VOBA-1610 file (N, C-alpha, C; in pm, whole numbers, padded with zeros to 5 digits, always signed):
BEGIN
Unk+11019+09736+10804Unk+11059+09620+10725Unk+11087+09502+10820Unk+11030+09387+10785Unk+11046+09268+10869Unk+11144+09172+10802Unk+11253+09144+10871Unk+11353+09052+10815Unk+11345+08917+10885Unk+11328+08811+10806Unk+11320+08676+10864Unk+11456+08613+10875Unk+11496+08571+10996Unk+11628+08507+11011Unk+11607+08368+11067Unk+11609+08268+10977Unk+11587+08129+11022Unk+11684+08084+11131Unk+11804+08134+11128Unk+11904+08091+11227Unk+11886+08163+11360Unk+11818+08280+11354Unk+11798+08356+11478Unk+11675+08441+11467Unk+11555+08379+11471Unk+11431+08450+11457Unk+11400+08535+11580Unk+11344+08654+11555Unk+11306+08741+11667Unk+11162+08717+11705Unk+11121+08767+11819Unk+10981+08747+11867Unk+10887+08806+11761Unk+10922+08921+11706Unk+10835+08986+11606Unk+10821+08901+11479Unk+10931+08851+11426Unk+10929+08773+11304Unk+10846+08644+11325Unk+10861+08586+11442Unk+10787+08462+11472Unk+10637+08491+11475Unk+10598+08602+11537Unk+10456+08635+11544Unk+10398+08665+11405Unk+10475+08734+11323Unk+10433+08765+11187Unk+10423+08637+11106Unk+10521+08549+11121Unk+10521+08424+11043Unk+10401+08339+11082Unk+10374+08332+11211Unk+10260+08246+11258Unk+10130+08306+11207Unk+10117+08437+11209Unk+09996+08505+11163Unk+09982+08480+11014Unk+10092+08484+10942Unk+10089+08464+10796Unk+10042+08321+10765Unk+10090+08225+10840Unk+10055+08086+10817Unk+09910+08055+10858Unk+09859+08132+10956Unk+09724+08110+11008Unk+09619+08181+10928Unk+09661+08273+10841Unk+09561+08349+10763Unk+09577+08322+10612Unk+09469+08322+10539Unk+09476+08304+10393Unk+09556+08417+10327Unk+09621+08388+10217Unk+09699+08484+10146Unk+09614+08602+10104Unk+09488+08575+10070Unk+09399+08678+10024Unk+09381+08790+10127Unk+09371+08753+10254Unk+09348+08855+10359Unk+09476+08936+10378Unk+09589+08875+10361Unk+09715+08950+10385Unk+09747+09044+10272Unk+09710+09007+10150Unk+09746+09087+10030Unk+09677+09219+10029
//
């Protein structure tokens, strides 16, 4: 489970967030 913490993001959450923003929703779903 990946938990996003805006006040204290981890390296993992940042990588997942960037990948999510760089890829279309269709590919992630």
